C-alpha positions as CSV (number, residue, x, y, z in Angstrom):
1,M,-24.1,-29.6,4.8
2,D,-24.4,-27.5,1.6
3,P,-22.9,-29.5,-1.3
4,L,-20.8,-26.6,-2.3
5,V,-19.2,-26.4,1.3
6,E,-18.6,-30.0,1.1
7,R,-16.7,-29.7,-2.1
8,V,-14.6,-26.8,-0.6
9,L,-13.7,-28.9,2.5
10,Q,-12.7,-31.8,0.1
11,G,-10.1,-29.4,-1.6
12,E,-11.9,-28.5,-4.9
13,K,-10.5,-25.3,-6.2
14,S,-13.4,-24.7,-8.6
15,A,-15.9,-24.9,-5.6
16,L,-13.7,-22.5,-3.6
17,A,-13.9,-19.9,-6.3
18,R,-17.7,-20.3,-6.6
19,V,-17.9,-19.7,-3.0
20,I,-15.7,-16.7,-3.0
21,S,-17.5,-15.2,-6.0
22,R,-20.8,-15.4,-4.0
23,I,-19.1,-13.8,-1.0
24,E,-17.7,-11.0,-3.1
25,N,-21.1,-10.3,-4.8
26,R,-22.9,-10.5,-1.4
27,E,-25.4,-12.9,-2.8
28,P,-28.1,-14.0,-0.3
29,Q,-26.6,-17.5,0.4
30,A,-23.3,-16.0,1.1
31,V,-23.8,-15.6,5.0
32,A,-25.2,-19.3,5.3
33,L,-22.2,-20.5,3.3
34,L,-19.8,-18.5,5.7
35,D,-21.6,-19.9,8.7
36,E,-20.9,-23.4,7.6
37,L,-17.2,-22.6,6.6
38,F,-16.6,-21.0,9.8
39,L,-17.1,-24.1,11.8
40,H,-14.3,-25.8,9.9
41,Q,-11.6,-23.2,10.3
42,K,-8.2,-24.1,11.7
43,A,-7.0,-20.6,12.6
44,A,-4.3,-20.7,9.9
45,P,-2.0,-17.7,10.5
46,R,-2.6,-14.8,8.4
47,I,0.2,-12.6,7.2
48,G,-0.5,-9.0,5.7
49,V,1.8,-7.3,3.3
50,T,1.4,-3.5,2.7
51,G,3.1,-0.5,1.5
52,P,3.2,2.1,-1.1
53,P,2.5,1.1,-4.7
54,G,5.7,0.1,-6.6
55,A,7.4,-1.1,-3.4
56,G,7.7,-4.8,-4.8
57,K,4.9,-6.3,-2.6
58,S,3.8,-8.9,-5.1
59,T,7.3,-10.1,-5.7
60,L,7.9,-10.4,-2.2
61,V,4.7,-12.3,-1.7
62,T,5.8,-14.6,-4.6
63,G,9.2,-15.3,-2.8
64,L,7.4,-16.1,0.5
65,I,5.0,-18.4,-1.4
66,R,8.1,-20.5,-2.8
67,I,9.5,-20.7,0.7
68,L,6.1,-21.7,2.4
69,R,5.6,-24.4,-0.4
70,E,9.3,-25.7,0.3
71,Q,8.2,-26.2,4.0
72,G,5.1,-28.0,2.8
73,H,2.5,-25.5,3.6
74,R,-0.7,-24.9,1.6
75,V,-0.8,-21.1,0.9
76,G,-3.9,-19.0,0.1
77,V,-3.5,-15.6,-1.2
78,V,-5.8,-12.7,-1.2
79,A,-4.1,-10.1,-3.5
80,V,-6.4,-6.7,-3.6
81,D,-6.0,-4.7,-6.8
82,P,-7.5,-1.5,-7.8
83,T,-11.1,-1.6,-9.0
84,S,-11.4,-1.5,-12.8
85,P,-13.2,1.8,-13.8
86,F,-14.8,-0.1,-16.8
87,S,-15.8,-3.7,-15.3
88,G,-15.9,-2.9,-11.5
89,G,-13.6,-5.8,-11.0
90,A,-9.9,-6.2,-10.2
91,V,-7.4,-5.0,-12.6
92,L,-5.6,-8.4,-11.9
93,G,-2.0,-6.9,-11.8
94,D,-1.2,-8.9,-8.8
95,R,-2.5,-12.1,-10.3
96,V,-0.2,-11.5,-13.3
97,R,2.8,-10.9,-11.4
98,M,2.3,-14.1,-9.4
99,N,1.7,-16.2,-12.4
100,E,4.8,-18.4,-12.1
101,V,3.3,-19.8,-8.6
102,A,-0.3,-19.6,-9.4
103,L,-0.4,-23.0,-11.1
104,D,1.1,-24.8,-8.1
105,P,-1.5,-27.2,-6.8
106,G,-0.8,-26.2,-3.2
107,V,-1.3,-22.5,-3.9
108,F,-4.8,-20.7,-4.3
109,I,-4.6,-17.0,-5.4
110,R,-7.7,-14.9,-5.5
111,S,-7.4,-11.2,-6.9
112,M,-10.2,-8.9,-5.4
113,A,-11.3,-5.4,-6.3
114,T,-11.4,-2.8,-3.7
115,R,-14.9,-1.7,-4.9
116,G,-14.5,1.6,-3.2
117,S,-13.2,0.3,0.2
118,L,-10.4,2.8,1.4
119,G,-8.5,0.6,4.0
120,G,-6.2,-1.2,1.5
121,L,-8.5,-4.4,1.6
122,A,-11.5,-5.2,-0.2
123,S,-14.6,-5.1,1.9
124,T,-15.1,-8.8,2.0
125,S,-11.2,-9.7,2.2
126,R,-11.7,-11.2,5.8
127,E,-14.6,-13.5,4.8
128,V,-12.4,-14.8,1.8
129,C,-9.7,-15.4,4.5
130,E,-12.2,-17.7,6.3
131,A,-13.1,-19.5,3.1
132,L,-9.4,-20.2,2.4
133,D,-8.9,-21.3,6.0
134,A,-11.7,-23.8,5.8
135,F,-10.4,-24.9,2.3
136,G,-7.2,-26.0,4.0
137,S,-4.8,-23.2,3.3
138,D,-2.5,-23.3,6.4
139,R,-0.8,-20.1,5.6
140,I,-2.8,-17.0,4.3
141,L,-1.1,-14.0,2.7
142,L,-3.1,-10.8,2.3
143,E,-1.5,-8.2,-0.1
144,T,-3.1,-4.8,0.2
145,V,-3.7,-2.5,-2.9
146,G,-0.8,-0.2,-2.1
147,V,-2.7,3.1,-1.7
148,G,-0.2,4.4,1.0
149,Q,-1.0,5.5,4.5
150,S,-4.6,4.4,4.6
151,E,-4.0,0.7,4.5
152,L,-4.8,0.0,8.1
153,D,-7.5,-2.6,7.7
154,V,-4.9,-5.1,7.3
155,A,-3.5,-4.7,10.9
156,Q,-6.9,-6.0,12.1
157,A,-7.2,-8.8,9.4
158,A,-3.7,-10.2,9.9
159,D,-1.8,-11.9,12.7
160,S,1.6,-10.4,11.4
161,T,2.0,-7.3,9.2
162,V,4.8,-6.6,6.9
163,V,5.2,-3.1,5.8
164,V,7.3,-2.8,2.7
165,V,9.2,0.4,1.6
166,V,11.8,1.4,-0.9
167,P,14.7,3.6,-0.7
168,E,13.5,6.3,-3.0
169,S,13.3,9.9,-1.7
170,G,9.9,10.6,0.0
171,D,9.3,6.9,1.2
172,S,11.3,7.5,4.3
173,V,8.9,10.3,5.5
174,Q,6.0,8.3,4.1
175,A,6.8,5.3,6.2
176,L,7.4,7.3,9.5
177,K,3.8,8.9,9.3
178,A,0.3,8.2,9.9
179,G,0.0,4.7,11.2
180,L,2.4,2.6,9.1
181,M,4.9,2.8,12.0
182,E,2.0,1.5,14.3
183,I,0.9,-1.4,12.3
184,A,4.2,-2.8,11.1
185,D,5.5,-6.0,12.8
186,I,8.3,-6.3,10.3
187,F,9.8,-3.7,8.1
188,V,11.1,-4.6,4.9
189,V,13.3,-2.1,2.8
190,N,13.0,-3.7,-0.8
191,K,15.1,-3.0,-3.8
192,A,17.9,-2.6,-1.2
193,D,20.4,-2.7,-4.3
194,R,19.3,1.0,-5.0
195,E,21.1,4.0,-3.6
196,G,19.5,5.2,-0.2
197,A,18.7,1.8,1.1
198,D,21.0,2.1,4.0
199,R,19.7,5.6,4.9
200,M,16.3,4.2,4.9
201,V,17.1,1.4,7.2
202,H,18.8,3.9,9.4
203,D,15.8,6.2,9.4
204,L,13.4,3.3,10.3
205,E,15.8,2.1,13.2
206,S,16.2,5.5,14.6
207,A,12.4,6.1,14.7
208,L,11.8,2.8,16.3
209,S,14.6,3.6,19.0
210,L,12.5,6.5,20.1
211,K,9.8,4.1,21.7
212,N,10.0,2.0,24.7
213,W,9.6,-1.7,23.6
214,K,9.6,-3.2,26.9
215,D,7.4,-6.3,26.9
216,R,6.4,-5.5,23.4
217,W,7.5,-6.9,19.9
218,K,10.1,-4.4,18.4
219,P,9.9,-4.6,14.4
220,P,13.1,-5.7,12.9
221,V,14.1,-3.9,9.8
222,L,15.3,-6.2,7.0
223,K,16.6,-5.4,3.5
224,T,15.5,-7.5,0.5
225,V,16.0,-7.5,-3.2
226,A,12.9,-9.6,-3.9
227,S,13.3,-9.6,-7.7
228,R,16.5,-11.7,-7.1
229,G,15.1,-13.5,-4.1
230,E,17.6,-11.9,-1.8
231,G,16.5,-11.4,2.0
232,I,13.2,-13.3,1.6
233,R,14.2,-16.1,3.7
234,E,15.2,-13.8,6.5
235,V,11.7,-12.2,6.2
236,N,10.1,-15.6,6.7
237,E,12.2,-16.4,9.6
238,A,11.2,-13.1,11.2
239,L,7.6,-13.9,10.5
240,E,8.2,-17.2,12.5
241,R,9.8,-15.4,15.3
242,H,7.0,-13.0,15.4
243,A,4.3,-15.9,15.5
244,A,6.2,-17.6,18.3
245,W,6.4,-14.6,20.3
246,Q,2.8,-13.9,20.1
247,L,2.0,-17.4,21.2
248,E,4.5,-17.2,24.2
249,T,3.0,-13.8,25.3
250,G,-0.7,-14.5,24.6
251,Q,-0.6,-11.6,22.0
252,L,-2.0,-13.8,19.3
253,S,-5.2,-14.5,21.3
254,H,-5.6,-10.8,22.2
255,R,-5.0,-9.7,18.7
256,R,-7.6,-12.1,17.2
257,R,-10.0,-11.1,20.0
258,E,-9.7,-7.5,19.1
259,S,-10.0,-8.3,15.5
260,V,-13.2,-10.4,16.0
261,G,-14.8,-7.6,18.1
262,A,-14.0,-5.0,15.5
263,R,-15.4,-7.2,12.8
264,I,-18.6,-7.7,14.8
265,L,-19.1,-4.1,15.2
266,E,-18.5,-3.5,11.6
267,L,-21.0,-6.1,10.4
268,T,-23.5,-4.9,12.8
269,R,-23.1,-1.4,11.6
270,E,-23.8,-2.7,8.0
271,A,-26.8,-4.8,8.9
272,V,-28.2,-1.9,11.1
273,T,-27.9,0.3,8.0
274,R,-29.5,-2.3,5.7
275,A,-32.3,-2.8,8.2
276,V,-32.9,1.0,8.5
277,L,-33.1,1.6,4.8
278,A,-35.2,-1.4,4.2
279,K,-37.8,-0.4,7.1
280,A,-37.7,3.3,6.6
281,G,-37.1,3.4,2.8
282,R,-35.0,5.8,0.7
283,P,-37.7,8.6,0.8
284,E,-37.0,9.0,4.5
285,L,-33.5,9.3,3.9
286,E,-34.1,11.8,1.2
287,A,-36.4,14.0,3.5
288,R,-33.6,14.3,6.0
289,V,-31.1,15.1,3.2
290,D,-33.3,17.9,2.1
291,A,-33.6,19.2,5.7
292,V,-29.8,19.5,6.0
293,L,-29.4,21.0,2.4
294,K,-32.0,23.7,3.4
295,G,-30.2,24.5,6.6
296,V,-32.9,23.2,8.9
297,E,-30.6,21.0,10.8
298,S,-27.0,19.7,10.7
299,P,-26.1,16.2,9.4
300,Y,-25.1,15.4,13.0
301,R,-28.5,16.4,14.4
302,A,-30.4,14.8,11.6
303,A,-28.4,11.4,12.3
304,E,-29.0,11.5,16.1
305,R,-32.7,12.4,15.7
306,W,-33.3,9.5,13.3
307,A,-31.3,7.0,15.5
308,A,-33.5,8.2,18.4
309,E,-36.7,7.7,16.4
310,L,-35.7,4.3,15.3
311,L,-34.7,3.1,18.8
312,D,-38.0,4.5,20.2
313,T,-39.9,2.5,17.6
314,A,-37.9,-0.6,18.3
315,N,-38.5,-0.2,22.1
316,A,-42.2,0.4,21.9
317,P,-44.5,-2.2,23.3
318,S,-46.3,-4.4,20.9
319,P,-50.0,-3.6,20.5
């Protein structure tokens, strides 16, 4: 066993931080580390928290951490922050907002930069969750960057997804559009002490009532004032009910199977792309770019032709 992996399994936070840095930087030894860590996972529940910027996701997550720690859980947090335009790293806003629980020995918080990823999570968020699982975190929280309606990656990475919205005008329309309705297992109307909270709850419940929920989980709509700790226990209880329902119905194994399948396809695409560029070289790509720019062929035809040529080469008998 790699000594660094052994230290992670023994609960050493500094070793975990080093492993995560290697994963984020895609260092050559990262895959070997992940291979070893994967064998020591315990399938810890993963809870995704997403929603528009300013909805209070970090405050809600902080409240959930407190409750989970009261229950004796070890908590791992992946907080995805915008990428700094200067350093390329995370802005660390979430880490600062969670500072009051960050020093708890039973909590490990990692802020990650999006680094160009558009799905709300960083490109290596799921790998970091695997490291947290092997480390011994028995509850893992993923907080997305808060870019709005494109945060759909979290639905594949998490077992339960909490969508946080606020009463302000426009959020009602945003919450009902483009996928957020589809990925939510629990809706939270945060900052519910503001005007319009009841209308927001009504709008969400009305939209949910239009669907047939027979044999399916119907997302509850809950109100919180996370800054005062109000309603967070109810959110945690709803998460526990959702987890129990998934176990009873077999949805948890189905969801995880779908997630693993999607992840394998994604990693395969990345590996094939790297292999193609390594084998063919950048000039081959540039030649095809030139052909497209000159109007010789479309990018769709160029891609299909290149793929066919690569497959023919791969299938050709060895001399």
